[in-house]
C-alpha positions as CSV (number, residue, x, y, z in Angstrom):
1,X,0.3,-0.2,0.3
2,X,0.9,3.8,-0.5
3,X,0.5,6.3,2.2
4,X,-0.1,10.1,2.5
5,X,-0.9,11.8,5.3
6,X,-2.9,15.5,4.9
7,X,-2.4,17.6,7.7
8,X,-4.9,19.6,9.2
9,X,-3.7,21.3,12.0
10,X,0.0,22.1,13.3
11,X,3.0,20.7,12.1
12,X,3.8,17.0,11.1
13,X,7.6,15.6,11.0
14,X,7.9,12.8,8.1
15,X,10.4,10.7,7.6
16,X,10.8,9.2,3.6
17,X,13.5,6.6,4.4
18,X,16.1,9.7,3.1
19,X,15.4,12.5,6.1
20,X,12.1,14.6,7.6
21,X,10.3,16.9,6.4
22,X,8.0,19.0,8.1
23,X,4.3,19.2,7.2
24,X,2.0,22.7,7.9
25,X,-1.3,22.6,7.4
26,X,-2.9,22.4,3.0
27,X,-0.1,19.8,2.9
28,X,-0.1,16.2,1.6
29,X,2.8,13.8,2.4
30,X,2.9,11.0,-0.2
31,X,5.1,7.6,1.1
32,X,4.8,4.8,-2.0
33,X,4.3,1.6,-2.2
34,X,7.3,-0.1,0.7
35,X,8.5,3.1,1.4
36,X,10.2,3.2,5.0
37,X,8.8,6.0,6.9
38,X,7.7,7.6,10.5
39,X,5.9,10.4,11.5
40,X,6.0,12.3,14.6
41,X,4.7,15.8,16.2
42,X,7.5,17.6,17.5
43,X,6.3,20.9,17.7
44,X,4.9,20.4,21.6
45,X,2.0,21.9,20.1
46,X,-1.5,19.9,18.6
47,X,-1.0,18.6,15.1
48,X,-3.7,17.2,13.7
49,X,-3.8,14.7,10.1
50,X,-6.2,12.3,8.4
51,X,-3.9,9.5,6.9
52,X,-5.1,7.3,3.3
53,X,-3.7,4.1,2.4
54,X,-3.8,3.0,-1.1
55,X,-5.2,1.2,-1.2
56,X,-7.5,0.9,1.2
57,X,-6.1,-1.5,3.8
58,X,-8.0,-3.0,7.4
59,X,-5.1,-0.3,9.2
60,X,-8.3,0.2,11.8
61,X,-7.3,-2.1,15.1
62,X,-3.5,-0.8,14.7
63,X,-4.3,2.8,15.3
64,X,-6.9,1.4,18.0
65,X,-4.1,0.2,19.8
66,X,-1.2,1.6,19.4
67,X,-1.7,3.9,21.9
68,X,-2.0,0.7,24.8
69,X,1.5,-0.6,23.7
70,X,3.7,0.3,26.4
71,X,0.9,-2.0,29.1
72,X,1.9,-4.7,26.2
73,X,4.1,-7.7,27.1
74,X,7.0,-7.7,25.5
75,X,5.8,-10.6,23.5
76,X,2.3,-9.5,22.8
77,X,4.1,-6.3,21.9
78,X,5.5,-8.1,19.0
79,X,3.5,-9.5,18.1
80,X,1.5,-6.7,17.6
81,X,3.5,-4.3,15.6
82,X,4.4,-7.7,13.0
83,X,0.7,-7.8,12.5
84,X,0.8,-4.7,11.2
85,X,4.1,-4.5,9.5
86,X,5.5,-2.0,11.3
87,X,9.1,-2.5,12.3
88,X,11.2,-0.1,13.7
89,X,14.8,0.7,12.5
């Protein structure tokens, strides 16, 4: 799948596999299929964005549960990330 991030408010940093770029309201940040990427908010202020997966992918479970990874055992956390194709570099 490819992923696109449309920034609604604040500043969102996106790593595109080569370096970090800042996205601000109205910016569309694109990651091609198979692209290594990550995103974060370093501003200390709230930020929001829409995420588009193409083609659509079942990602609801990931986003509904990612905030609980700190409460998971190491084994459960590894399984959760593996199931959702998430690899920390």
